[in-house]
N, C-alpha and C positions, 0 to 999 in steps of 0.2 A: 404669553409667556413659553405655556407648556408647547405650544408647536412648536417654535427655538431649541425648546430641550431635548424635545424628540427628533430633532434632525442633527444636532451634535450627537446624541448617543449613537442615533443610528450610522453617523461618519465617525466616528473611534471606533464601531463595532468592525464598517465597512474596510479601514486602515487597518484596524490590530491585526486583522486575516491575510494581511501579505508580509509582514513583515519578521517572517518565522527564519531566526540563524540557525549559522550552522550549531552552535553549541546547542544548540534547544532539540537536534534530533539524531547527535552523535547520541549514543549508546544502545542499550539492547532493551526489545522492542517484541511483544507477542502478541498473539493471539487473545482477542476479550472471549468471555467463557461465550457472550451474545450470539458472537456472528456462528454460533456453531451450528445455531436453527435454520441459516439457510442452505448447510451443509449436507451433501448426501449420506447416505451411511457408509458408501467407502473411502469420503475423506473427511468425517467427522470427528476420528481422532486425532490426527494429524497436530504437532504440537502446533507450528503457524508461530516463526521466532526469526528476525533479525536484528540482526548488532550492524548499524552504521559505528565505521573509523572516520577517525579526525584527519586520517590518510587519504581520504576519497575512496576506500573500498567497503563494504560489507560483505556478510557473511549470513544466508538463508536456510534455515531449514528447514524445511516441511509446510512447504506454503501450499495449500488447497487453489487448484482453480478447474477453470474447464477449458479444452481445448477442441478445436473442430478438424476432423481428418476428414479426406475426399476417400471414399471409400466405395467402389462399384458403383461408380455412379452418380453417386450421392454423398451431401454432407453428413456427418454424424459425428454428434459430441462425445466426448469422453470425458471422466471426472480424472486428475490425476494430481500427483503432491509433488513438488518442485524443491530440487535444495542444491544451494551453488555458492557463485563467490564470483566479484566483479567489483565495479568500480559504480560511484554515485555518484549524481549531480542533481541541482533545484534546474527543473526548467517550469515556464510558466503558459500559461492557456491564453486566450487573446483579453479574456474580462480578467488580469490578472489573480488569476488563482495560481498560489504556487505546485506545486508538484515536486515528490522525489523519485526520479529516475532512477532506477535500476535498469545496468546492462551486465548480464552474465557472463562472465568468460568460460567459467567451466558450469555444468550443469547435469545434475542427476533425474531422472524423475521415474517416479516411485522407488525409489532406493535403488536404483540399478548404478551399475559403473557409472562414475562423473565423464565427462566430457566435455572436450574444447567445444566452444559455440560463440557465438553472437546474438544474442537474445537479448532483447529488454523490457517493459512495462513501467507505467508511474501509477504511484501510491498518491492520492489526493492529501494536500496537508488543511488542516484547519484550527484555529485557532477560536477558542473557545475562552476568554476574559483570559486565564492564567495556565490553560490549563492546552495541548497539543493533541490533536487528533491524524492520524494519520489512516489511509483504508485505501484499499480497490475495491472494486466491483465486480458481481460473476458475473451479471447479465447488464444492465442498459444502468449507464451511473445515471438516471434520471430515479432507478429505482430504489429502495433500500435493502436491496440483497447485497450485501459487500459481505468484506472480511477487514473488521477495524482494530488496530492494533492499539493498544499503550504503555508507555514508556515504563521500567522496572528500575527502580533504584538499587543500587550494586553496595 
């Protein structure tokens, strides 16, 4: 009986992770304070805020991250903060993991002037009972070095 119960609980958890609805991601998300421990000094004070709108657009403010540059024959990583706006949509990985794909149309790097671009990346979405978690990885997605967001109520 215990084994049957364990299997049912596992199935509920697995299926619960995939049924995130639009209404659950629409709103303002801010970077969790714990995420700052993975950030170097040049970006640790960034605000990390994403506003997801019902019309399929978003506005991002001061998202920290790394960018690889090819300089003098070698790859060099640089920390930067990006802000901008664009369109969002749900995407899925092969295992059914739901993502929120942000496609920037306007982008500002390190508070420089905003430019027209075509740039995008995904945030992983997880459900833990009634709580939705969104995050993106700074290095390897299998590591825990990530920027996590929590939805704020207004």
